C-alpha positions in Angstrom: 12.7 -10.8 -21.0 10.0 -10.8 -23.1 6.6 -9.5 -21.7 3.7 -11.1 -20.9 0.3 -10.8 -22.6 -2.5 -11.5 -19.9 -5.5 -12.7 -21.8 -8.0 -13.4 -18.8 -11.7 -14.0 -20.0 -13.4 -11.7 -17.6 -10.9 -8.8 -18.8 -12.5 -6.6 -21.4 -8.8 -5.0 -22.6 -5.5 -7.0 -23.3 -2.7 -6.1 -20.4 0.8 -6.0 -20.8 3.8 -6.5 -18.6 5.4 -2.6 -19.0 7.3 -0.4 -16.8 5.9 3.2 -16.5 6.3 5.8 -14.1 2.8 6.4 -13.0 1.7 9.0 -9.9 -0.8 8.1 -7.5 -2.9 11.0 -5.8 -5.0 11.3 -2.9 -5.9 14.8 -0.9 -2.7 15.8 -0.2 -0.6 12.8 -0.5 0.9 11.9 -4.1 3.0 8.8 -4.9 5.3 8.6 -7.2 5.1 4.4 -8.4 5.6 2.5 -11.8 3.3 0.0 -13.0 3.9 -3.6 -13.0 1.5 -4.3 -15.9 -1.1 -2.0 -17.9 -4.3 -2.2 -19.9 -6.7 0.7 -21.1 -8.8 -0.7 -18.5 -6.4 0.2 -15.5 -2.9 -0.6 -14.4 -1.3 -2.6 -11.7 1.3 -1.2 -9.5 2.9 -1.3 -5.8 2.6 1.4 -2.8 3.9 1.7 0.4 1.3 1.8 2.4 -3.1 0.5 1.8 -5.7 2.1 0.2 -9.0 0.7 0.3 -11.0 -0.7 -2.2 -13.5 1.7 -4.1 -11.2 5.1 -2.9 -11.2 7.3 -5.4 -7.1 8.8 -6.8 -6.4 10.6 -9.4 -4.0 8.8 -11.5 -0.9 10.4 -14.1 0.7 7.7 -16.1 3.2 8.3 -17.9 3.7 6.6 -21.4 6.2 7.0 -23.8 5.0 10.2 -25.8 2.0 10.9 -23.8 0.9 12.0 -19.7 -2.4 10.3 -19.8 -4.3 12.0 -16.7 -7.7 10.5 -15.0 -9.4 9.5 -12.0 -9.0 5.8 -11.0 -10.0 3.7 -8.5 -8.9 0.7 -6.3 -9.6 -2.3 -7.5 -7.9 -4.1 -5.3 -4.9 -4.0 -2.8 -3.2 -7.1 -1.4 -0.1 -7.1 0.7 2.3 -9.5 -0.3 5.0 -10.4 2.5 7.7 -12.1 0.2 8.6 -12.9 -3.4 8.0 -10.0 -5.0 11.1 -8.1 -3.8 9.1 -5.1 -3.0 10.1 -4.4 1.0 9.6 -1.3 0.5 6.3 -1.1 -1.6 4.3 -4.4 -0.3 1.3 -3.9 -1.1 0.2 -4.5 -4.8 -2.6 -2.2 -6.2 -4.7 -2.6 -8.9 -6.3 0.1 -10.3 -9.4 1.0 -12.5 -9.4 4.1 -15.2 -12.6 5.8 -14.9 -12.8 9.2 -17.2 -10.3 8.4 -19.8 -10.4 10.9 -22.3 -10.7 9.4 -25.6 -7.7 10.6 -26.7 -5.9 9.0 -23.4 -7.3 5.9 -24.2 -6.3 5.1 -27.7 -2.7 6.4 -26.8 -2.8 3.2 -24.4 -4.5 0.6 -26.6 -1.5 1.5 -29.5 1.1 1.7 -26.9 -0.2 -1.6 -25.9 -0.5 -3.3 -29.3 3.2 -2.0 -30.0 4.0 -3.9 -26.7 2.4 -6.9 -28.1 3.6 -6.9 -31.3 7.6 -6.3 -30.2 7.4 -8.9 -27.8 5.9 -11.2 -30.2 9.0 -10.5 -32.3 11.1 -10.9 -29.6 12.7 -7.3 -29.3 12.6 -4.6 -26.9 10.6 -1.6 -27.5 13.0 1.3 -27.8 
């Protein structure tokens, strides 16, 4: 199934539907999950508990060839009861990346572009 590219006028960066390992930490609480989609601006993921909007968290995003570590802030946290197939992780959480290093921003941009090109050609990325 090809990954979708999301182009909303209000978004600054393109995002792609990609499943990447993601760790979210707040205080001593650590949660390992995965992304639904990702962009240079942030990521959408599933969590098993609610986080209040504007909550700061530590983020570790695993790109295929690089680990990105930064601070994120919760933009949105929605309880999804049906249709998502995520009974164990019912909260869909949108994270905004606050302090990406220039090299990390570039690595995410290159990953997104490669994913877009691969999807456009109808092939899966290795």
